C-alpha positions as a printed NumPy array, in Angstrom:
array([[126.5  ,  -5.137,  25.513],
       [123.063,  -6.379,  26.798],
       [123.913,  -9.561,  24.658],
       [126.755, -10.256,  26.28 ],
       [125.054,  -9.776,  29.766],
       [122.179, -12.067,  29.116],
       [124.663, -14.531,  27.449],
       [126.725, -14.419,  30.943],
       [123.465, -14.958,  32.628],
       [122.653, -17.975,  30.561],
       [126.02 , -19.274,  31.203],
       [126.006, -18.971,  34.943],
       [122.313, -20.806,  35.216],
       [123.69 , -23.341,  33.105],
       [126.525, -23.596,  35.336],
       [124.278, -23.909,  38.168],
       [122.147, -26.687,  36.875],
       [125.377, -28.392,  35.702],
       [126.538, -28.442,  39.417],
       [122.882, -29.552,  40.767],
       [122.684, -32.394,  38.509],
       [126.384, -33.844,  39.297],
       [125.712, -34.955,  42.941],
       [122.192, -36.702,  41.443],
       [124.062, -38.318,  38.741],
       [126.788, -39.686,  41.19 ],
       [123.903, -40.781,  43.447],
       [122.843, -42.706,  40.616],
       [126.336, -44.444,  39.636],
       [126.528, -45.314,  43.59 ],
       [123.326, -46.684,  43.562],
       [124.161, -48.851,  40.162],
       [127.183, -49.884,  41.772],
       [125.906, -51.152,  44.925],
       [122.917, -52.871,  42.73 ],
       [125.436, -54.809,  40.928],
       [127.517, -55.889,  44.118],
       [124.308, -57.394,  45.674],
       [123.351, -59.029,  42.144],
       [126.684, -60.414,  41.941],
       [126.839, -61.737,  45.657],
       [123.311, -63.418,  44.864],
       [124.478, -64.975,  41.666],
       [127.417, -66.654,  43.503],
       [125.342, -68.009,  46.261],
       [122.873, -69.243,  43.797],
       [125.721, -71.024,  42.106],
       [126.744, -72.616,  45.245],
       [123.213, -73.445,  46.26 ],
       [122.408, -74.73 ,  42.532],
       [123.891, -78.166,  42.956],
       [122.273, -78.721,  46.146],
       [118.803, -77.508,  45.022],
       [116.932, -81.034,  45.649],
       [118.438, -81.333,  48.783],
       [117.334, -77.871,  49.739],
       [113.906, -79.015,  48.766],
       [113.592, -82.162,  50.641],
       [114.859, -80.467,  53.714],
       [111.774, -77.559,  53.083],
       [109.295, -80.682,  52.559],
       [110.381, -82.824,  55.791],
       [107.336, -81.046,  58.025],
       [104.959, -81.975,  55.335],
       [106.496, -85.415,  54.503],
       [106.693, -86.163,  58.12 ],
       [102.417, -85.504,  58.091],
       [101.478, -87.634,  54.869],
       [ 99.667, -90.582,  55.125],
       [101.546, -93.905,  54.742],
       [102.782, -94.427,  51.271],
       [101.689, -90.689,  49.881],
       [104.615, -88.349,  48.425],
       [104.533, -85.071,  46.992],
       [103.431, -84.818,  43.303],
       [104.411, -82.761,  40.37 ],
       [101.6  , -81.794,  38.031],
       [103.723, -80.2  ,  35.698],
       [106.277, -81.464,  33.353],
       [108.633, -78.741,  34.534],
       [107.897, -78.932,  38.241],
       [110.231, -81.431,  38.927],
       [113.267, -78.999,  37.832],
       [111.92 , -75.454,  38.327],
       [110.377, -75.942,  41.847],
       [114.037, -76.68 ,  43.342],
       [115.383, -73.963,  41.302],
       [113.158, -71.495,  42.637],
       [113.76 , -72.736,  46.186],
       [117.461, -72.072,  45.761],
       [117.286, -68.578,  44.185],
       [114.734, -67.7  ,  47.218],
       [117.387, -69.059,  49.707],
       [120.244, -67.18 ,  47.749],
       [118.498, -63.757,  48.601],
       [117.294, -64.93 ,  51.916],
       [121.27 , -65.996,  52.419],
       [122.407, -62.549,  50.949],
       [119.887, -60.182,  53.169],
       [122.924, -59.106,  55.882],
       [124.703, -58.019,  52.654],
       [121.865, -56.139,  50.79 ],
       [120.709, -54.397,  53.822],
       [124.812, -53.332,  54.193],
       [124.518, -51.83 ,  50.905],
       [121.355, -49.991,  51.681],
       [123.046, -48.67 ,  54.966],
       [126.234, -47.597,  52.865],
       [123.996, -45.738,  50.397],
       [121.447, -43.779,  53.015],
       [124.259, -43.396,  55.729],
       [125.971, -40.251,  54.731],
       [122.492, -38.343,  54.313],
       [121.437, -38.813,  58.128],
       [122.748, -37.311,  60.993],
       [125.16 , -38.572,  63.787],
       [122.442, -39.479,  66.139],
       [120.157, -40.942,  63.425],
       [123.149, -43.375,  62.548],
       [123.226, -44.688,  65.983],
       [119.64 , -45.266,  65.724],
       [119.366, -46.764,  62.314],
       [122.094, -49.287,  62.246],
       [120.831, -51.154,  65.76 ],
       [117.665, -51.198,  63.815],
       [119.11 , -52.842,  60.742],
       [120.707, -55.702,  62.494],
       [117.804, -56.344,  64.663],
       [115.425, -56.831,  61.739],
       [117.522, -59.034,  60.335],
       [117.627, -61.295,  63.378],
       [113.861, -60.897,  64.169],
       [112.873, -61.849,  60.366],
       [114.988, -65.028,  60.664],
       [113.492, -65.931,  64.162],
       [110.3  , -65.524,  62.027],
       [111.046, -67.894,  59.657],
       [112.774, -70.693,  61.926],
       [109.317, -70.175,  63.941],
       [107.315, -70.668,  61.06 ],
       [109.468, -74.175,  60.279],
       [109.794, -75.647,  63.266],
       [106.669, -74.745,  65.396],
       [104.239, -73.757,  62.916],
       [104.426, -76.154,  60.047],
       [104.467, -79.519,  61.518],
       [101.132, -78.353,  63.395],
       [ 99.727, -76.612,  60.336],
       [100.446, -79.848,  58.012],
       [ 98.981, -82.235,  60.83 ],
       [ 96.067, -80.316,  60.73 ],
       [ 95.369, -80.499,  56.764],
       [ 96.453, -84.131,  56.788],
       [ 93.716, -85.003,  59.495],
       [ 90.984, -83.236,  57.924],
       [ 91.222, -84.819,  54.089],
       [ 88.064, -86.142,  53.192],
       [ 87.615, -89.889,  52.929],
       [ 88.74 , -91.172,  49.43 ],
       [ 91.082, -88.425,  48.673],
       [ 94.975, -88.948,  48.772],
       [ 96.296, -85.9  ,  50.62 ],
       [ 99.355, -85.244,  48.17 ],
       [100.244, -81.841,  47.785],
       [101.65 , -80.482,  44.614],
       [105.375, -79.393,  44.967],
       [105.166, -75.971,  43.321],
       [101.998, -74.915,  45.516],
       [103.78 , -76.459,  48.133],
       [106.835, -74.127,  47.495],
       [104.359, -71.337,  47.389],
       [102.603, -71.647,  50.356],
       [105.646, -71.923,  52.087],
       [107.485, -68.926,  50.847],
       [104.276, -66.968,  51.374],
       [104.024, -68.304,  55.287],
       [107.937, -67.352,  55.848],
       [107.451, -63.788,  54.728],
       [104.451, -63.623,  56.695],
       [106.258, -64.738,  59.891],
       [109.121, -62.947,  58.89 ],
       [107.09 , -59.545,  58.974],
       [104.871, -60.491,  62.029],
       [108.223, -60.69 ,  63.861],
       [109.131, -57.11 ,  62.909],
       [106.58 , -55.964,  65.756],
       [109.126, -54.443,  67.962],
       [111.074, -52.521,  65.056],
       [107.771, -51.028,  63.935],
       [106.986, -49.64 ,  67.614],
       [110.496, -48.144,  67.782],
       [110.041, -46.414,  64.33 ],
       [106.415, -45.185,  65.371],
       [107.615, -43.761,  68.6  ],
       [110.683, -42.442,  66.956],
       [108.876, -40.243,  64.729],
       [106.567, -38.995,  67.255],
       [103.498, -40.893,  65.604],
       [102.857, -42.883,  69.04 ],
       [103.637, -42.915,  72.581],
       [104.536, -45.504,  74.504],
       [102.118, -44.884,  76.912],
       [ 99.377, -44.614,  73.967],
       [100.158, -48.06 ,  73.16 ],
       [100.497, -49.591,  76.937],
       [ 96.97 , -48.096,  77.171],
       [ 95.787, -49.999,  74.232],
       [ 97.643, -53.242,  74.954],
       [ 93.929, -55.295,  75.385],
       [ 93.205, -54.234,  71.687],
       [ 96.833, -55.322,  70.837],
       [ 96.302, -58.801,  72.112],
       [ 92.856, -59.069,  70.466],
       [ 94.782, -58.035,  67.057],
       [ 97.511, -60.613,  67.726],
       [ 94.686, -63.787,  68.125],
       [ 93.31 , -62.556,  64.744],
       [ 96.786, -62.71 ,  62.974],
       [ 97.207, -65.965,  64.314],
       [ 93.609, -66.954,  63.368],
       [ 94.597, -65.502,  59.655],
       [ 97.787, -66.894,  59.299],
       [ 97.518, -70.38 ,  61.032],
       [ 95.081, -73.117,  60.388],
       [ 91.723, -72.875,  62.381],
       [ 92.715, -74.87 ,  65.515],
       [ 93.005, -73.049,  68.858],
       [ 96.935, -74.514,  69.248],
       [ 98.23 , -72.655,  66.077],
       [ 96.551, -69.677,  67.062],
       [ 98.125, -69.142,  70.496],
       [101.364, -70.392,  69.091],
       [101.317, -67.368,  66.979],
       [ 99.789, -64.821,  69.303],
       [101.811, -65.578,  72.199],
       [105.235, -64.424,  70.575],
       [103.258, -61.531,  68.832],
       [102.409, -60.538,  72.009],
       [105.851, -60.967,  73.776],
       [106.84 , -59.299,  70.9  ],
       [105.076, -56.101,  71.358],
       [105.732, -56.079,  75.024],
       [109.689, -56.257,  73.737],
       [109.143, -53.4  ,  71.365],
       [107.114, -51.287,  74.369],
       [110.054, -51.668,  76.441],
       [112.664, -50.796,  73.901],
       [110.499, -47.521,  72.649],
       [110.465, -46.379,  76.399],
       [114.356, -46.544,  76.055],
       [114.198, -44.434,  72.779],
       [112.291, -41.741,  74.301],
       [114.57 , -41.563,  77.28 ],
       [117.678, -40.977,  75.345],
       [115.94 , -38.905,  72.668],
       [114.785, -36.618,  75.88 ],
       [118.298, -36.594,  77.257],
       [119.753, -35.513,  73.437],
       [117.119, -33.026,  73.567],
       [118.071, -31.784,  76.696],
       [121.759, -31.433,  75.964],
       [120.98 , -29.671,  73.064],
       [119.096, -27.038,  74.614],
       [121.464, -26.689,  77.746],
       [124.1  , -26.011,  74.915],
       [122.218, -23.197,  72.868],
       [120.164, -21.857,  75.716],
       [120.915, -18.136,  76.435],
       [122.798, -17.373,  79.829],
       [121.086, -15.72 ,  82.863],
       [122.419, -12.737,  84.363],
       [123.718, -14.467,  87.262],
       [126.072, -16.661,  84.578],
       [126.712, -13.761,  82.885],
       [127.835, -11.843,  85.728],
       [130.118, -15.131,  86.743],
       [131.693, -15.197,  83.387],
       [132.309, -11.473,  83.178],
       [134.25 , -11.857,  86.818],
       [136.304, -14.583,  85.195],
       [137.047, -12.735,  82.292],
       [138.392,  -9.894,  84.345],
       [140.238, -12.459,  86.617],
       [141.959, -13.745,  83.767],
       [142.851, -10.54 ,  82.259],
       [144.254,  -9.355,  85.593],
       [146.273, -12.431,  86.103],
       [147.847, -11.698,  82.492],
       [148.798,  -8.56 ,  83.379],
       [150.377,  -9.043,  86.34 ],
       [152.824, -11.968,  84.574],
       [153.514,  -9.257,  81.669],
       [154.467,  -6.686,  84.646],
       [156.756,  -9.332,  86.383],
       [158.675, -10.186,  82.916],
       [158.861,  -6.565,  82.075],
       [160.607,  -5.681,  85.673],
       [162.966,  -8.987,  85.153],
       [164.093,  -7.589,  81.938],
       [164.731,  -4.166,  83.416],
       [166.885,  -5.836,  86.485],
       [169.074,  -7.56 ,  84.245],
       [169.753,  -4.629,  81.903],
       [170.65 ,  -2.651,  84.654],
       [173.219,  -5.125,  85.954],
       [174.681,  -5.534,  82.465],
       [175.345,  -2.094,  81.985],
       [176.802,  -1.844,  85.498],
       [179.387,  -4.586,  84.502],
       [180.255,  -2.749,  81.389],
       [180.771,   0.587,  83.26 ],
       [183.603,  -1.32 ,  85.557],
       [185.18 ,  -2.809,  82.739],
       [185.823,   0.592,  81.165],
       [186.928,   2.361,  84.33 ],
       [189.5  ,  -0.196,  84.653],
       [190.72 ,   0.495,  80.92 ],
       [191.276,   4.063,  81.613],
       [193.277,   3.299,  85.352],
       [195.487,   0.738,  83.026],
       [196.211,   3.762,  80.495],
       [197.145,   5.99 ,  83.324],
       [199.783,   3.564,  84.716]])
């Protein structure tokens, strides 16, 4: 008997462990499927970009080529550089172009575990983060690269030919793209910090002078050591900070409104409100009783009329028989 009981207990524990493992396995399968979709999309885009790899590299090198001394060109110091540098750029461009789809797959994986108010918050942040990252990359290419490469070309020592290697140039450009893309995510970072109650908009506003100093320090680190380049990066960072601060105030306002609505929905009724609810319930019960009474009175009246008609017909039949 005890053996059967212990066996039954082990069986129940095994069933429970299996039930706990099933959701985990299903999540892993879903994650695998989404990763495979991402890889497939990147491969398809890369297959289309591969034929234009040299054109892509020439477009990427245009800001530098415009600042090279007359007669100078980019060079390849490795035998495989002329082939692998454009291929590497085509792959990076494919991942960059597939970023909306990648973030959409990430959203599809985490969305079922979020509350409704969290979903309404996360989706706009994902879209905004993509747009801001693209803006950061475009800002680096069109605003920073011409100034930076012009500065590097102007400080070349005498007797040195300014002809960068294509692999080194590609690595530098990709790093700067990534750095400027992340730098333009300042509003998203501020909104997330405020949303998680780590900081408040008022505390960030009080630290504005320090934020401005940090923006200029980042401009000094990420750009060449000239005032123009530092200002070109520091001013947009400052503007993005102000934009994130404004958006965080809106987030706090919506959060407070939602919390107030939930508190109003779950709060206890006061004595006056309980008396009002009781009076309303009594009135509804009285109206229902009156309607039931009127219905019974109507049924009795129709029943009496029917009985009178039957009696008259019976008396008429008896008179006919007597005649």
